[in-house]
N, C-alpha and C positions, 0 to 999 in steps of 0.2 A: 124622101119616102112619102108616097101618096096614100092617104087614108082619110075617109070621111069621118069628121068629128061628130057627125049627126047619128052615128051608130048608137042604137038604144042601149046596148050593153056597155058601151064605152062612156056614155054620158055621166053616170055617177062618179066614176074614177076621174073624169075630166073636171067635174065640179070639185072633187076633193083636192086635186092638184092646184086648181085656181085658188082655193081657200088657203092652202098651205103656202103658196107663193105670195099671196096677199099679206100673210102674216110674217113674211121675211125668210121663209125656209125654202130650201131646195126641194124639188119634188119631181119624180119621174115615173112613167110606166116602166116596168121592169120584167125581165124574164121571158116566158113563153109568148106573151102577147106581142112583144116587139119582134121576136123571131117569126111568128106567124104572119105579121104584117109584111115583113121583109120577103117572106115566101109567097106573098099574095094569098094567104089563107085567112079565113075569118076567125079571129080569136074568140074563145068561149068565155073568157073573163080577163079582167085587167087589174093586176096587182100594182100597188104604188109603193115606192121606196122614197124616204124623205130624211132630211137632216134634222127634222123636229124630234125631240125626245118624246117618249111615251106620254108623259104628263101633259105636254103641250098638245099632242094629238088628241088626247082624251078631252081636253077643254075645247078644242076647236070643233070636235065632233061629239057632242053630248049623247047623240043616239048611237050607241055602240054596244057590242057584246063585252062581257067581262072576261071571257076566256082569251088566252094568248098573250096577255100583257107581260107575263114572266119572260116570254121569248121575244119581247120587243114589238109585238103585233097588236094593232087595234082593228077590229072588224067593224067598219062603218055601216050602219043599217038605215040611214035616212031615206034612201030611195028603194025602188023595187029590187035592184040588184045590189047585194052587199059588196063592199069593197074592202079588201085586206090592205091595210096601210101599215108598213113596217119602218121603224127607224133604222138608219144605217147602223149596222151592228156586226160584231164578230162573236163567234161561238166560244164558250168555255169548253171544258173537257167533255167528251162523250163517254158514257159508261154502259149504255144499253144497246148500242149499235143502231140507234134510231134518232134520238134527240140529244142535244147538249144539256148539261145540268142547268145552264142559264146562258145569258148573253151579256155583253157590255157594249156601250156606245162606241162607235168607230167612225172612220172616214168613209166616204163613198168608195174609194179604192179598196179599202179593207173589206167592205160589205160585199163587193163583187167577188173577191177572192174566196169567200166562204160558200159560194154557190156551186152547183154540181157540174154542169157541162158548158163548154165555151159558147155554144149556140143559145144557151139560156142566160148568158151573162151580159146582154145588152141593156142599156137604159135609154129612154127616149123622152124628151121634153116636148109634149104635143103643143105647147103654147109657142115656144121659140122654134119648134120644128128642128130640134137638134138631137142627134143620136150619139151616144157614148159607147165605145167599144174598147175596154181596157184589157181584154183577154184574147184578142185576135179572133173573136167569134166570126167576123165577116169572112175571113179566109176559110174557116171550116164550113161555113154556110155555103160558100161558093163551091167548095170541094165535096160537099155533102158528107161531112165527117162528124161522128159523135166522138168527142174527146173530153176528158175531164179537165176541169180548171185545176192546175197544179198537179201534184203527185197523185196518180190514180190509186195507188195503194192506200194512201191516207183518206182519200175521198170515200172509198168503199168501206174502209174500216170504221169511219165516222158514222155513216148511214148505210146499212146493208141493203135497204130498199133500192138504193141507186143501182144495184146490180140489175134488177128487173127494169128499172126506169130506162137504163141505157138501151136495153133490147127493145123496149116499147117505143122509144123515140126513133130508133133505127127503122123499125117496120112501119111506124106511122108516117114518117117523113120520107122513106125510101133512101135512107143514108146508110153508110157502112161505119162500123165501129173501128176506131183507130187502134193500131197494133198493141201499144202499151196499155191502153185502156182495156182491150179485150183480154190481154194476158192477166191483168189485175182482177178482172171479173172471174176468170177461170180459177185463179188462185184463191179467191175469197168466196167462191160460190156456196160452200157449205154453211157460211154464216147466215144465209137467208133463212135458215131454220129458226133464228132468233126473232124473226119478224112475225107479227100476228097473222093468222090465217086470213083475216078480213082484208088486210092491206095487200097480201099476196094475191088473193082472189081478184081484187080490184085491178091490179096491174095485168094479171093474166087475161081478164075479160077485155081489156083495152088492146092487148097484143093480138088476141084471137078475133077481134072485131076490126082489126086494121086492114089496110089494103093488101097486106102480105102475111096472112096468118101462117102459111106454110114455112116462110122464112123465119117467122117468130118461133115456131116449134123446132125448127132446125137449130137455131141459136140456143134455145133453152136446152 
C-alpha cells in the first residue's frame, strides 16, 4: 500500500503511533483513512486504535480533550490537526440507538467486530507497512460492496445512524449495498426518527454533495 507519510494531515497521527509503539503498545491507523488509501483517495483524517488503556494514553499525550474517555477515546491536541486515539474496546449494551452506555477493554479482534462496515474494518501499521483485515473487507472493497460487520440487524439496532451512513458510503464511493444489509436497512428505517436532527442533516448533506446525489435520493 503506497502512501506518503509526509502528508500534513497524517503527520500528527503518525507521531501518535510512534509514541505509542515506543511505549510498548500496538497502534494502527483504523477505519476510513485506510479504506481511502486503498482506494487511492486522500483521507480527511486519521484515527488511531491502540492496545494502550485510556489512562496510559492520557499520560503519553498530556495535551488532550477531556471528552470521550468514558467511551475509550482520547482526543490528542498537540498538533494542528487533532487525533482521535481509541483503546481496543468492545461496547456494552445500547439503550438509545446511538451510543453504548459504556465500553470495556478488549482485544484487537474484538475491537474490529464492533465497527460498522467491512470496508471500514481495516487497520494499518504505517511504521511496519502492515495491513490487517479481519473482516474480509478487501473482498468487499474489490467488489465495491457496503456490507455490515456481523449481523446487519444488530448493527442497525445498535446505532440507527448507520442506516444513513450506509447510503452515504454507497454514493460517495460508488458502491452498492449488499442484499442482507439493505434488507436490514429497510426493516429498521423508521428507527432513524430517534436520531437528532443535527446528525441526520449532517449525513444528508454528505449524501447530496456526493458524486451521485440522485442515487442517494433514490435509496433514501
